[in-house]
Backbone as CSV, one residue per row, in Angstrom:
resi,resn,N_x,N_y,N_z,CA_x,CA_y,CA_z,C_x,C_y,C_z
1,MET,270.713,199.544,136.409,269.714,198.551,136.185,269.751,197.152,136.493
2,THR,268.769,196.472,136.890,268.587,194.990,137.329,267.580,194.476,136.229
3,ASP,267.906,193.456,135.535,266.947,192.739,134.699,266.150,192.015,135.633
4,THR,264.628,191.898,135.371,263.922,191.052,136.371,263.201,190.477,135.340
5,VAL,262.474,189.506,135.658,261.234,188.591,134.948,260.096,189.302,135.217
6,PRO,259.258,189.594,134.138,257.991,190.379,134.806,257.408,189.459,135.598
7,GLU,256.569,189.987,136.541,255.748,189.186,137.267,254.863,188.363,136.617
8,ASN,254.199,188.896,135.726,252.965,187.966,134.959,253.465,187.280,133.882
9,ARG,254.674,186.970,133.907,255.284,185.844,133.059,255.228,184.404,133.549
10,ALA,254.766,183.278,133.556,254.551,182.076,133.998,255.875,181.579,132.819
11,ASP,256.910,181.146,133.764,257.728,180.496,132.992,258.287,179.213,133.752
12,LYS,257.918,178.126,133.385,258.377,176.693,133.775,259.757,176.645,133.897
13,ASN,260.488,176.972,132.925,261.837,176.714,132.617,262.673,177.456,133.538
14,LEU,262.104,178.589,134.512,263.166,179.668,134.960,264.175,178.752,136.050
15,ASP,263.510,177.522,136.655,264.387,176.622,137.524,265.908,176.174,136.894
16,LYS,265.758,176.457,135.311,267.197,176.002,134.734,268.037,176.971,134.551
17,PHE,267.833,178.105,135.366,268.631,179.273,135.232,269.149,179.784,136.989
18,TYR,270.186,180.225,136.943,270.650,181.049,137.843,270.651,182.583,137.744
19,ARG,270.176,183.136,138.994,270.302,184.801,138.923,271.727,185.350,138.986
20,ALA,272.328,185.544,138.117,273.811,185.747,138.511,273.939,187.468,138.718
21,ARG,274.797,187.516,139.576,274.980,188.892,139.585,276.765,189.505,139.375
22,ILE,276.437,190.522,138.771,277.695,191.094,138.630,278.379,191.759,139.609
23,THR,279.731,191.271,139.906,280.466,191.878,140.608,281.898,192.986,140.317
24,LYS,282.252,192.696,139.344,283.205,193.811,138.361,283.087,193.590,137.086
25,ARG,283.279,195.009,136.696,283.148,195.162,135.127,284.570,196.143,134.726
26,THR,285.176,195.714,133.962,286.347,196.520,133.157,285.948,196.702,131.867
27,ASP,285.879,198.143,131.491,285.762,198.316,129.921,287.290,198.629,129.105
28,LEU,287.451,197.834,128.160,288.806,197.831,127.457,288.823,198.821,126.408
29,ALA,287.650,198.793,125.750,287.758,199.700,124.593,285.840,199.965,124.533
30,GLU,285.967,200.692,123.662,284.032,201.415,123.314,283.300,200.281,123.371
31,ASP,283.769,199.073,122.762,283.048,198.094,122.452,283.750,196.779,122.885
32,LEU,284.589,196.766,123.910,285.106,195.609,124.536,285.101,195.517,125.874
33,TRP,284.414,194.731,127.061,284.432,194.878,128.111,284.502,193.291,128.860
34,THR,284.876,193.374,130.100,284.955,192.195,131.013,283.999,192.130,132.050
35,VAL,283.526,191.209,132.372,282.374,191.107,133.674,283.025,189.996,134.433
36,ARG,282.942,189.685,135.601,282.980,188.749,136.725,281.603,188.768,137.550
37,ILE,280.933,187.558,137.400,279.825,187.523,138.165,279.933,186.220,139.455
38,GLN,278.774,186.570,140.133,278.606,185.516,141.348,277.629,184.675,140.602
39,VAL,277.398,183.330,140.581,276.738,182.522,140.105,275.447,182.220,140.791
40,GLY,275.842,182.130,142.184,274.475,181.848,143.461,274.477,180.519,143.152
41,GLY,275.326,179.623,142.767,274.813,177.973,142.967,276.217,177.027,142.247
42,GLU,276.045,176.184,142.350,277.146,175.095,141.726,277.008,175.203,140.215
43,PHE,278.329,175.150,139.784,278.365,175.276,138.346,279.648,174.842,138.176
44,LYS,279.728,173.478,137.872,280.755,172.575,137.688,281.250,172.556,136.007
45,PHE,282.849,173.321,135.700,282.391,173.071,134.297,284.418,172.951,133.727
46,ALA,284.364,172.408,132.864,286.063,172.093,132.231,286.220,173.516,131.456
47,PRO,287.904,173.996,131.697,288.139,174.902,131.037,288.149,174.704,129.506
48,GLY,287.143,175.802,128.786,287.264,175.767,127.430,285.888,175.514,127.394
49,GLN,284.882,175.017,128.090,283.468,174.977,128.051,282.894,176.606,128.268
50,TYR,281.389,176.780,127.986,280.677,177.954,127.859,279.587,177.890,128.500
51,ALA,279.313,178.938,128.931,277.882,179.029,130.032,276.698,180.086,128.734
52,THR,275.773,179.660,129.035,274.614,180.184,128.213,274.013,181.413,129.046
53,LEU,274.227,182.814,128.773,273.834,183.847,129.344,272.669,184.443,128.839
54,GLY,271.221,184.853,129.683,270.539,185.519,129.020,269.874,186.902,129.815
55,VAL,269.055,187.538,129.076,268.580,188.706,129.616,267.056,188.705,129.051
56,ASP,266.070,189.034,130.459,264.836,189.198,130.014,264.206,190.343,129.254
57,GLY,263.810,190.577,128.280,263.207,191.850,127.835,261.670,191.807,128.000
58,PRO,260.865,192.701,127.457,259.252,193.141,127.740,258.750,191.946,126.802
59,ASP,259.135,191.469,125.811,258.342,190.166,125.119,259.028,189.023,124.940
60,LYS,260.424,188.817,125.326,260.934,187.435,124.939,262.287,187.368,125.838
61,ARG,263.076,186.578,126.023,264.385,186.206,126.675,265.185,185.886,125.745
62,SER,266.199,186.771,125.870,267.503,186.888,125.047,268.505,186.060,125.371
63,GLU,269.150,184.861,124.708,270.085,184.151,124.942,271.408,183.536,124.080
64,ARG,272.679,183.762,124.761,273.422,183.335,123.774,274.676,182.595,124.623
65,ALA,275.428,182.086,124.072,276.385,181.308,124.744,277.880,182.305,124.661
66,TYR,278.773,181.948,125.824,279.587,182.727,125.828,281.005,181.636,126.679
67,SER,282.178,181.742,125.744,283.096,180.947,126.568,283.449,181.631,127.917
68,ILE,283.609,180.592,128.730,284.381,181.316,130.148,285.503,181.385,130.308
69,VAL,286.025,182.457,130.859,287.465,182.834,130.871,288.118,182.243,132.156
70,SER,287.119,182.220,133.206,288.162,182.055,134.734,288.422,180.459,134.552
71,SER,289.072,180.188,135.375,289.187,178.491,135.813,288.280,177.986,136.564
72,PRO,288.054,176.691,136.795,287.105,176.004,137.544,287.350,176.325,139.207
73,TYR,288.655,176.763,139.330,289.088,176.927,140.707,288.675,178.584,141.240
74,GLU,288.340,179.024,140.408,287.878,180.705,141.013,286.308,180.571,141.497
75,ASN,286.113,181.368,142.389,284.882,181.428,143.019,283.604,182.317,142.003
76,GLU,284.262,182.966,141.097,283.397,183.250,140.051,283.621,183.396,138.913
77,LEU,282.674,183.530,138.002,283.039,183.462,136.432,283.240,184.531,135.729
78,GLU,284.297,184.398,135.059,284.762,185.932,134.049,284.310,185.609,132.687
79,PHE,283.975,186.954,131.773,283.380,186.631,130.608,283.871,187.813,129.712
80,PHE,284.371,187.547,128.596,284.928,188.875,127.614,283.905,188.910,126.546
81,PHE,283.537,190.228,126.275,282.250,190.308,125.462,282.917,191.772,124.623
82,GLU,282.073,191.352,123.076,282.569,192.304,122.150,280.851,192.838,121.898
83,LEU,280.686,194.105,121.939,279.407,194.671,121.413,279.146,194.590,119.983
84,VAL,278.014,194.309,119.767,277.406,194.089,118.412,276.210,195.023,118.407
85,PRO,276.403,196.207,117.645,275.114,197.360,117.967,273.968,196.735,117.468
86,GLN,273.788,195.698,116.411,272.654,195.449,116.194,272.213,193.834,116.592
87,GLY,273.136,193.642,117.356,272.805,192.102,118.281,271.729,191.954,119.053
88,GLU,271.292,190.897,119.314,270.111,190.775,119.881,270.511,190.945,121.350
89,LEU,271.705,190.619,121.905,271.720,190.427,123.448,272.892,191.260,124.072
90,THR,274.229,191.299,123.121,275.144,192.189,123.554,275.125,193.692,123.861
91,PRO,273.922,194.560,123.264,273.548,195.806,123.626,272.918,195.745,125.103
92,LYS,272.329,194.526,125.380,271.435,194.510,126.572,272.458,194.303,128.003
93,LEU,273.844,193.384,127.463,274.532,193.225,128.456,275.476,194.156,128.528
94,TYR,275.893,194.961,127.498,276.753,196.331,127.536,275.983,197.256,128.623
95,LYS,274.438,197.234,128.738,273.905,198.065,129.828,274.100,197.876,131.211
96,LEU,274.294,196.628,131.305,274.779,195.892,132.877,275.810,196.443,133.594
97,GLN,275.685,196.925,134.924,276.908,197.643,135.534,276.901,196.562,136.978
98,VAL,278.200,196.656,137.820,278.001,196.086,139.174,276.710,196.149,139.739
99,GLY,276.516,194.877,140.431,275.037,195.035,141.120,273.994,194.159,140.391
100,ASP,274.118,194.736,138.988,272.945,194.003,138.378,273.080,192.544,137.934
101,GLU,271.694,192.178,137.552,271.749,190.677,137.747,271.532,190.155,135.947
102,LEU,271.574,188.984,135.648,271.632,188.173,134.472,271.203,187.031,134.692
103,LEU,270.556,186.127,133.821,270.383,184.917,133.850,271.449,183.833,133.013
104,MET,271.583,182.801,133.979,272.645,181.990,133.533,271.984,180.491,133.360
105,ARG,272.324,179.821,132.308,271.667,178.641,132.501,272.849,177.658,133.541
106,LYS,272.116,176.622,134.140,272.567,175.848,135.293,273.664,174.764,134.694
107,ILE,273.865,174.526,133.393,274.527,173.297,132.700,275.600,174.089,131.708
108,PRO,276.921,173.976,132.007,277.879,174.136,131.052,277.851,173.314,129.750
109,LYS,278.401,173.791,128.908,278.287,173.037,127.499,279.330,173.388,126.948
110,GLY,280.012,172.354,125.605,280.987,172.699,124.836,282.104,171.535,124.969
111,ARG,282.685,171.302,123.958,283.727,170.199,123.651,285.014,170.865,123.187
112,PHE,285.166,172.172,123.508,286.380,172.864,123.138,287.322,172.777,124.122
113,THR,287.645,171.916,124.740,288.681,171.182,126.018,290.022,170.796,125.556
114,LEU,290.920,171.166,126.340,292.243,170.591,125.962,292.139,169.378,125.853
115,ASP,292.825,168.924,124.735,293.071,167.350,124.482,293.900,166.812,125.269
116,THR,294.386,166.382,126.245,295.363,165.675,127.018,295.340,164.189,127.064
117,LYS,294.611,163.535,126.356,294.386,162.057,126.087,294.435,161.465,124.885
118,GLY,295.025,162.434,123.504,295.141,161.692,122.499,296.383,161.455,122.220
119,GLY,297.537,161.704,123.146,298.764,161.215,122.971,299.636,162.642,122.243
120,ARG,299.122,163.613,121.897,299.668,164.706,121.074,300.085,165.465,122.627
121,THR,301.157,166.370,122.894,301.549,166.851,124.185,301.688,168.595,123.612
122,ASN,301.762,169.073,122.379,301.780,170.231,121.894,300.490,170.760,121.610
123,HIS,300.144,171.853,121.730,298.840,172.516,121.716,299.132,174.122,121.334
124,LEU,298.743,174.131,119.884,298.829,175.118,119.437,297.384,176.155,119.183
125,LEU,297.441,177.145,119.865,296.188,177.999,120.396,296.166,179.077,119.587
126,VAL,294.903,179.266,118.815,295.032,180.931,117.677,293.825,181.462,118.199
127,ALA,293.736,182.808,118.374,292.720,183.342,118.860,292.859,184.533,118.088
128,THR,291.378,185.025,118.229,291.109,186.627,117.682,290.141,187.213,118.606
129,VAL,291.024,188.255,119.477,289.842,189.178,120.371,289.453,188.329,121.342
130,THR,287.908,188.352,121.526,287.181,187.723,122.721,287.515,186.170,122.767
131,GLY,287.944,185.569,121.371,288.435,184.120,121.204,289.501,183.695,122.318
132,VAL,290.111,184.506,122.699,291.250,183.927,123.663,290.393,183.538,125.145
133,ALA,289.290,183.865,125.309,288.594,183.437,126.477,288.831,181.973,127.053
134,PRO,288.352,180.708,126.023,288.763,179.580,126.461,290.390,179.354,127.025
135,PHE,291.189,180.242,125.810,292.520,179.725,126.271,292.941,180.288,127.635
136,VAL,292.722,181.366,128.143,292.813,182.088,129.522,292.425,181.126,130.582
137,SER,291.558,180.521,130.301,290.918,179.556,130.987,291.849,178.270,131.232
138,TYR,292.467,177.830,129.919,292.910,176.658,130.109,294.456,177.321,130.997
139,VAL,295.129,178.279,130.361,296.450,178.416,131.287,296.312,178.758,132.776
140,ARG,294.955,179.319,132.899,294.722,179.554,134.649,294.632,178.256,135.374
141,SER,294.142,177.620,134.572,293.904,176.234,135.164,295.128,175.501,135.325
142,LEU,295.875,175.340,133.986,297.368,174.600,134.268,297.934,175.290,135.378
143,TYR,298.041,176.294,135.423,298.989,177.544,136.140,298.849,176.953,137.762
144,LYS,297.532,176.762,138.206,297.278,176.338,139.498,297.842,175.289,139.699
145,ASP,297.358,174.263,138.746,297.735,172.720,138.850,299.228,172.605,138.870
146,TRP,300.213,173.588,138.200,301.226,173.579,138.101,302.004,174.004,139.147
147,LYS,301.583,174.981,140.159,301.993,175.446,141.478,301.609,174.356,142.458
148,GLU,300.722,173.586,142.408,300.631,172.914,143.289,301.322,171.202,143.374
149,GLY,302.038,171.281,142.015,302.288,170.149,141.822,301.515,168.911,141.004
150,LYS,300.471,169.174,140.462,299.547,168.386,139.743,299.494,168.234,138.414
151,PHE,300.593,169.294,137.901,300.715,169.678,136.433,302.221,169.518,136.076
152,ALA,302.807,168.447,135.380,304.402,168.361,135.382,304.467,169.455,134.415
153,GLY,304.103,170.022,133.664,304.458,170.478,132.333,304.688,169.774,131.084
154,ASP,304.392,168.389,130.995,304.227,167.674,130.037,303.443,168.025,128.994
155,HIS,302.592,168.773,129.037,301.856,169.400,127.885,302.240,171.042,127.775
156,LYS,302.540,171.203,126.447,303.133,172.628,126.029,302.071,173.298,125.323
157,LEU,301.881,174.679,125.802,300.818,175.595,125.044,301.623,176.590,124.346
158,PHE,301.098,176.899,123.248,301.969,177.806,122.078,300.650,178.811,121.637
159,LEU,300.410,180.273,122.369,299.256,180.698,121.834,299.656,181.723,121.053
160,LEU,299.032,182.024,120.132,299.046,183.069,119.093,297.495,183.864,119.177
161,GLU,297.688,185.163,119.652,296.326,185.948,119.594,296.283,187.089,118.904
162,GLY,295.483,187.438,118.023,295.228,188.631,116.973,294.372,189.498,117.332
163,ALA,294.626,190.761,116.995,293.327,191.932,117.145,293.832,192.848,116.280
164,SER,293.161,193.820,115.967,293.576,195.184,115.333,294.360,196.042,116.015
165,ARG,294.372,196.258,117.211,295.105,197.052,118.027,295.329,196.633,119.482
166,SER,296.422,196.921,120.140,296.584,196.330,121.227,295.945,196.297,122.568
167,TRP,294.996,197.463,122.454,293.912,197.450,123.685,292.852,196.624,123.432
168,GLU,292.814,195.676,122.287,292.063,194.896,122.089,292.427,193.321,122.354
169,LEU,293.541,193.429,123.025,294.127,192.009,123.315,294.161,192.124,124.906
170,GLY,292.726,191.704,125.233,292.185,191.742,126.715,293.030,191.269,127.821
171,TYR,293.911,190.150,127.533,294.531,189.447,128.493,295.742,189.539,128.202
172,CYS,296.483,190.407,127.259,298.140,190.275,127.010,298.735,190.388,128.313
173,GLU,298.782,191.326,129.077,299.507,191.252,130.288,299.787,189.974,131.047
174,GLU,298.567,189.585,131.342,298.507,188.591,132.104,299.142,187.610,131.614
175,LEU,298.922,186.969,130.239,299.265,185.984,129.460,300.828,186.176,129.407
176,GLN,301.383,187.419,129.218,303.056,187.636,129.032,303.595,187.225,130.425
177,LYS,302.802,187.647,131.428,303.217,186.951,132.896,303.531,185.775,132.955
178,PHE,302.401,185.098,132.590,302.466,183.721,132.859,303.642,183.001,132.132
179,ALA,303.899,183.492,130.728,304.540,183.061,129.978,306.300,183.165,130.266
180,LEU,306.601,184.225,130.810,307.622,184.587,131.622,307.951,183.247,132.407
181,GLU,307.063,182.958,133.532,306.982,182.337,134.762,307.315,180.893,134.306
182,VAL,306.485,180.309,133.446,306.430,179.248,133.427,306.950,178.458,131.955
183,PRO,307.426,177.141,131.901,308.339,176.779,131.098,307.383,176.164,129.778
184,TRP,306.229,175.780,130.366,305.152,175.004,129.269,304.062,176.017,128.509
185,LEU,304.473,177.336,128.464,303.446,178.427,127.716,304.636,179.437,127.001
186,LYS,304.525,179.413,125.717,304.904,180.357,124.934,303.644,181.655,124.250
187,TYR,303.574,182.629,124.466,302.728,183.573,123.879,303.264,184.699,123.025
188,VAL,302.345,184.993,121.758,302.621,185.930,121.035,301.264,186.646,120.815
189,PRO,301.539,188.026,120.906,300.450,188.873,120.464,300.609,189.626,119.108
190,THR,299.788,189.578,118.644,299.940,190.499,117.223,298.626,191.175,116.701
191,ILE,298.903,192.215,116.048,297.969,193.594,116.058,298.491,193.644,114.394
192,SER,296.975,193.609,113.860,296.422,194.147,112.451,296.540,195.400,111.645
193,ARG,296.431,196.203,112.600,296.304,197.827,112.368,297.517,198.561,113.190
194,PRO,298.673,198.308,112.867,299.799,198.928,113.529,299.935,200.772,113.528
195,TRP,299.223,200.927,112.304,299.504,202.465,112.078,298.231,203.074,113.123
196,ASP,297.217,202.332,113.647,296.577,203.025,114.336,296.942,202.728,115.972
197,ASP,297.967,202.131,115.983,298.972,201.848,117.598,300.505,202.027,117.261
198,LEU,300.700,203.185,117.430,302.191,203.725,117.141,303.126,203.197,118.153
199,LYS,302.388,203.101,119.026,303.391,202.708,120.408,303.732,201.330,120.581
200,TRP,303.132,200.472,119.942,303.243,198.682,119.863,304.563,198.630,119.073
201,VAL,305.360,197.508,119.766,306.537,197.135,119.294,306.563,195.583,119.248
202,GLY,305.372,194.961,119.392,305.515,193.804,119.221,305.291,193.104,117.683
203,GLU,304.769,191.737,117.461,304.221,191.516,116.138,303.441,192.144,115.620
204,THR,303.308,191.967,113.999,302.312,192.576,113.379,301.499,191.789,112.579
205,GLY,300.618,192.024,111.809,300.078,190.853,111.045,298.717,190.357,111.502
206,ARG,297.724,190.028,110.713,297.005,188.905,110.878,297.399,187.539,111.530
207,VAL,296.707,187.455,112.608,296.947,185.810,113.702,297.111,185.012,112.157
208,ASP,296.305,184.844,111.282,296.734,183.630,110.260,297.324,183.779,109.655
209,ASP,298.101,185.156,109.452,299.303,185.496,108.604,300.223,185.099,109.071
210,VAL,300.389,185.083,110.288,301.747,184.556,111.302,301.723,183.369,111.969
211,LEU,300.372,182.629,111.404,300.688,181.202,111.905,301.595,180.282,111.596
212,ARG,301.705,180.229,109.817,302.861,179.564,109.505,304.001,179.780,110.019
213,LYS,304.546,181.150,110.520,305.689,181.193,110.728,306.283,180.858,112.172
214,TYR,305.340,180.830,112.800,305.623,180.505,114.280,305.184,178.835,114.481
215,ALA,304.489,178.166,113.395,304.217,176.922,113.813,305.771,176.381,113.231
216,ASP,306.168,177.014,112.178,307.578,176.367,111.980,308.474,176.704,113.039
217,MET,308.856,177.759,113.354,309.699,178.452,114.750,309.697,177.453,115.940
218,TRP,308.250,177.113,116.250,308.083,176.397,117.231,308.416,174.596,117.045
219,GLY,308.381,174.373,115.733,308.565,172.929,115.513,307.139,172.033,115.646
220,LEU,306.056,172.857,115.555,305.053,172.187,115.672,304.513,171.603,114.549
221,THR,304.291,170.123,114.494,303.722,169.357,113.255,302.392,168.735,113.960
222,ALA,301.907,167.936,113.049,300.816,167.199,113.227,300.816,165.654,113.741
223,ALA,302.049,165.521,113.807,302.426,164.627,114.518,302.616,164.446,116.009
224,ASP,302.648,165.791,116.748,302.749,165.774,117.791,301.817,166.998,118.532
225,SER,301.051,167.519,117.559,300.420,168.764,117.790,298.666,168.670,117.939
226,VAL,298.161,169.532,118.551,296.848,169.462,118.454,296.482,171.063,118.063
227,ALA,295.692,171.552,117.408,295.419,172.900,116.713,294.157,173.278,117.292
228,TYR,293.785,174.539,117.894,292.800,175.055,118.568,292.577,176.714,117.945
229,LEU,291.753,176.610,117.035,291.050,178.091,116.455,289.817,178.574,116.983
230,CYS,289.850,180.010,117.620,288.709,180.172,118.330,288.855,182.146,118.030
231,GLY,287.519,182.013,117.238,287.233,183.801,117.213,286.637,183.834,115.910
232,HIS,286.787,184.782,115.173,286.421,185.217,113.743,286.199,184.066,112.944
233,PRO,285.240,183.882,112.148,285.211,182.673,110.991,286.163,182.806,109.916
234,ASP,286.525,184.217,109.522,287.238,184.395,108.674,288.654,183.794,109.191
235,MET,289.095,184.444,110.249,290.366,183.671,110.949,290.550,182.101,111.005
236,ILE,289.249,181.628,111.052,289.158,180.266,111.051,289.425,179.483,110.060
237,GLU,288.893,179.919,108.873,288.950,179.236,107.792,290.323,179.629,106.992
238,GLY,290.778,180.583,107.249,292.351,181.060,106.866,293.032,180.075,107.738
239,GLY,293.009,180.006,109.011,293.839,178.974,109.913,294.071,177.803,109.432
240,LYS,292.548,177.431,109.071,292.490,175.715,108.706,293.484,175.191,107.357
241,GLY,292.991,176.356,106.417,293.742,176.288,105.420,295.282,176.299,105.341
242,ILE,295.628,177.142,106.194,297.314,177.248,106.529,297.661,175.976,107.231
243,LEU,297.153,175.453,108.218,297.184,173.855,109.071,297.394,172.896,108.000
244,LYS,296.215,172.961,107.215,295.893,171.828,106.209,297.531,171.699,105.371
245,ARG,297.895,172.964,105.015,298.871,172.934,103.892,300.180,172.320,104.994
246,ILE,300.248,172.464,106.199,301.658,172.015,106.667,301.317,170.593,107.555
247,GLY,300.180,169.991,107.009,300.003,168.698,107.369,298.799,168.242,108.472
248,PHE,298.352,169.027,109.112,297.230,169.040,109.856,295.927,168.648,109.291
249,THR,295.736,167.409,109.532,294.088,166.846,109.211,293.444,167.444,110.252
250,LYS,291.974,167.385,109.565,290.695,167.800,110.597,290.798,166.997,111.919
251,GLU,291.181,165.863,111.983,291.161,164.974,113.280,292.264,165.741,114.609
252,VAL,293.046,166.610,113.852,293.851,167.363,114.993,293.933,169.008,114.866
253,VAL,292.225,169.407,114.459,292.072,170.842,114.527,290.803,170.724,115.183
254,LYS,290.608,171.620,116.351,289.612,171.972,116.749,288.902,173.239,116.521
255,GLU,288.020,173.796,116.655,287.522,174.990,116.183,286.204,175.499,116.972
256,GLU,286.104,176.761,117.117,284.956,177.319,117.831,285.050,179.001,117.344
257,ILE,283.701,178.953,116.517,283.515,180.186,116.149,282.715,180.923,116.797
258,TYR,283.112,182.147,116.792,282.422,183.726,117.243,281.910,184.493,116.225
259,TRP,280.589,184.472,115.756,279.819,184.961,114.739,279.892,186.451,115.026
260,ILE,281.055,187.119,114.290,280.869,188.505,114.438,281.419,189.073,112.876
261,PRO,280.711,190.241,112.381,279.361,190.934,112.852,278.351,190.282,112.455
262,ALA,278.231,189.281,111.564,276.730,189.043,110.982,275.945,188.185,112.185
263,LYS,276.695,187.751,113.031,275.409,187.183,114.125,276.153,187.631,115.493
264,GLU,275.515,187.144,116.517,275.981,187.684,117.916,277.030,187.198,118.081
265,ALA,278.218,187.356,118.974,279.296,186.930,119.650,278.808,185.776,120.323
266,ALA,279.225,184.502,120.108,278.638,183.219,120.543,279.376,182.278,120.508
267,ALA,279.648,181.322,121.084,280.407,179.983,121.123,279.257,179.070,120.595
268,THR,279.679,178.168,119.766,278.807,177.297,119.066,279.464,175.798,119.552
């Protein structure tokens, strides 16, 4: 189906939106999927920012903000969604297939961008499930710059991604390939329910539980590192506590909370 604005609705704000069209959909699990969309107009954003997506219903328009997975160099925008059955928007987005339309505000927002100006050159990235989205955008963008000689690799990324089971690690294979090729990225995925995923041979445990282990292993300190936490609020609170105990002050910790399940998954 294609969502359309009712003809009798006079909406003076509709010019603030693009009518974006879905060009690709990939279902990773019953409640996780990615889409790529053609925006239909100019949309300049920085890696780590988000777009506001919307669907019109019979009575009102539902909107939420979602971090962008793709890099600004790509011709389409990519998003990673988690279905919240009682949510206002994701059940509507879940019904959309290739060729369907959705609304997207024309202006990106968000300050969850890579801090390359503050003097610290190590970046500790910690994510749960769909929270990996902005980090994939960082990596894709830096990879293209690195291949073209625009990025010397002087900033290094250390990415920890957590999920319950391996199939919820939406970009695991892509990130592993990047990490094998470039010297400026280290990537460790971890799952918290290995008894449900017996073929998994990687790290196990909640991502905030292994945070201290890898921060120590990689030699990351507040003197030369910025930490970025993105995903479930429980992980972010736990992660901030661990980082505080090893010397990271709030000035060098950035966060982006995805409210699940209490609220719709959205970047704030």
